[in-house]
N, C-alpha and C positions, 0 to 999 in steps of 0.2 A: 504494500500500500504506500503510495507516494505521500509526501508531506501535504500536498494540496488536497488529496483525497481524505487524509486524516483530518485536516482542518474542516473540510466540508461536512464530514460525519459529525465532528464536534459541534459545528455551527447548527446543523440540522437538529441535533438533540437539545442543544441549548435553546433554540427558538421554540421547540416543542414545549419545554417546561415554562418558558417565559410566556408563551401564549396562554397556557393553562392559568398562570397567575393573573394575566390581564383579564381573561374571560371571567374568572371567579370574582375579581374585583368589580367588574362591570355588572355582574349579576347581583352582587351584594348591594351596590349602589342603586340599581334599578328596583330591587325587591324591598329594600329597607330604607329608602330615601326619607319616608315620612317619620321614621323612628330614629334617625341619626341627627346629631347636632350639626349645625352649619360647619363647625370646625372639622368634624369627622368626614362630612361630605367633601369638604375641600381637600382633606388629606387623601381620600380615595381617588379623587380626580387627579391629584398630583401623581399618585402611584400609577394610575392608568396611563397618563401622558408620558411619564418617564419610561414605562414598560414598552409602549409603542415606539418611542424614540430609540430605545435600546434594540428593539427588533429590527428597525430600519438600519441601524448601525451594523449589526451583525450581517445582515443581508448585503449591505454595501461593501463590507470588508471581504465577504466571500467572493463577490464579483471582482473586486480588485485583485485578490490573490489568484484568480483564474485568468485575468486579462493577459493575453499574449501567450498562453500556455497550450492552447488547442489550435490545430490547423483550421484556418479560416476558409470558408467557401469563397469563391471568386465570382465576379460578374462584370460586365462591360462598364467601363468608366462612364460612357454617355448615359447608360441606364441609371447608374448611381447618381449622376448629377441631376437627372430628371426626378428621381425618387426623393432626394434630400429635401427639397422645398415642401413636398407633400408630407413628409414625416414630421417636420418641425412646424408646420403651419399652425396647429393649435397653440403652441407656445408663443409664436410670433403674433398671432391674432389677439391673444390674451392681453398683450401689452402694446399693441399697435406698432410692432417692429417691422423692419424691412430687411430682407436678405437678397444680396446680389451675388451671382456666381459668374466668374469669368474663366473661360477655357477656349482658346482660339485654335487649338491644335486640330488636326484632322484624324489622328490616330485614336483608336478606341481600345486600348489594352485592357485586359482583365485586371481588376483590382480586388483586394480582399474586402469582404463585408466588414471586417473589423476596422478598416480605414474609414468606412462610412460611419461607423459608431464613434470614431474619434471626432469627426466633423459634427456629428449630432451632439456630442458632449460639449464641444466648444460653443455651439449655438446656445445650448442650455445654460452654460456658464455666462454667456453674454446677457441673456435675459435675466439671470439672477443678479448680476452685478451692473445693472443699467443705471442711468441717471434719469429719474422720473420726469425732470423738467425739460428734457429734449427728446426728439425722435431717436430711437435706437436704430442705427444702421449697421448692418453686418455684411462684410465683404469676404468672399472666399475666392482666391485667385489660384489657378492651377497651371503648372507647366510641366512638360515632359522633357527629359533628357534621354539619351540612348539607354541608360540602365537605371534611371531613377525617376520617380514622380516627386515633384516639389509642390508645396502649397504655402500660400501666405494667407493668414486669417487676421482680420482686423475688425474691431467694433468701436463704437462711440460711447462705451460705458465709462465706468469710474476709473479705469486704468490701473496700472501696477507701477509702483515707484521703483526706480532703478535698483535700489538696494535690496528689493525683495524678488528680483527676477529669477533667482536660482532657488530660493527656499519654497516658492509656490509649488515646486515639483516634489516636495517632501510630503509623504503621507501624513494626513491629519494636521498639516500646517495651515493655520488660519491667520489672515492678516487683520481680522476684525473681531469684535466681541462675538462670543459663541452664538448669541441669539440675534445678531445684526442681520445675518443672511442665512438662508437655509443651506443644508449640506454638511458634510463631514470633512471636507478637505481632501477628498480622494479622486475628484474628477480629473484634474490636470495630471496628477501622478499616474492615473490609469491610462490616460492618453499617451504619455511618454513611454510607459511600459509596453503598450501595444506597438508603437512605432519602433521601439528598440527590438522587439521580437521579429519585426519585418526588415531588420538590417538598417534601420534609420534612426531618427531622433527628432526631438522638438525642443525649441527654445523660445523664450520670451525676448522680443526685440524692441528697439526704440520706436516710440510712436508719439506724435504731437498731441493726440487725444485718444483716449480709450486704451484698450489692450491690443497687442499685436503679437502673433506667433508665426514662426517659420518652422515647417516640418517637412520631412521627406521619408520615403521608403525605397527599398531596393527592388526594382522590377525583375531583374534577372533571378533574384532569390525566389520570387513568386513563381516564375516560370519553372525553376528547378524543382519546386515543391509540388507543382501541378501534376 
C-alpha cells in the first residue's frame, strides 16, 4: 500500500467518524432546540460548523496529496479551450467577471485534463480574491513551442506582493486572516504540483495590477506517456 493510499484510507475513516459526530449534533439541535438554553444552542452550532469545516479540510488535503500522482487523460487543446469558459461560467456569472482566452496557434495537440483543472483552479482563485469595487477581468494566454505548452494567466484582483510570490506555493500558507477569504491555502500548491508532474512548473510574476502567473508543461512527456 502506497503512502497516498494509506492517507486516503485514513482520511476516509476519519471523515466517516466526523460525519457521525456532525449528524448527531444536528439531530440533537433539531430535536431538542426548545429544551436547550441559547448558550447550548450556540455551542452546538459552533461544533457543527467546525465539524463541517474540518470535513472540507480533510477532503481538500486528500485531493492535494493525489494531485499529479495519477496518469491524466488527454484531449485536444481546442476542445479544452472551448470547455473552460463553460465550466467556470457559474463562478464568473456569480460575481459579474469576464474571462478572455487567447490562442493564435493552428496546432491542436492533446493536453492532459489535469492542465484544464489547473486553469479552472486559477479562475476560482481569481474570483475568490477579487476587488469588489471593479470588474474582475481574467486573461489566459497560451502559446506552443516544439516541446512545451506555455501559458500566462492574469487577473485584476487584489494581487500578490513581491515578497510573498514564493510562499503562496507552500501548502496551507495564507496571506490573510483565516476567515478573510474562503479556502485552505492548497489551490496554488496543487496547481504547481500538477504542472511539476507534467515536467513543468508555475511561478508568480510581476504585474501592474492583480495577480499574474507563468506556467508550462512538457508536451513530449505527454506524448511519451500516451
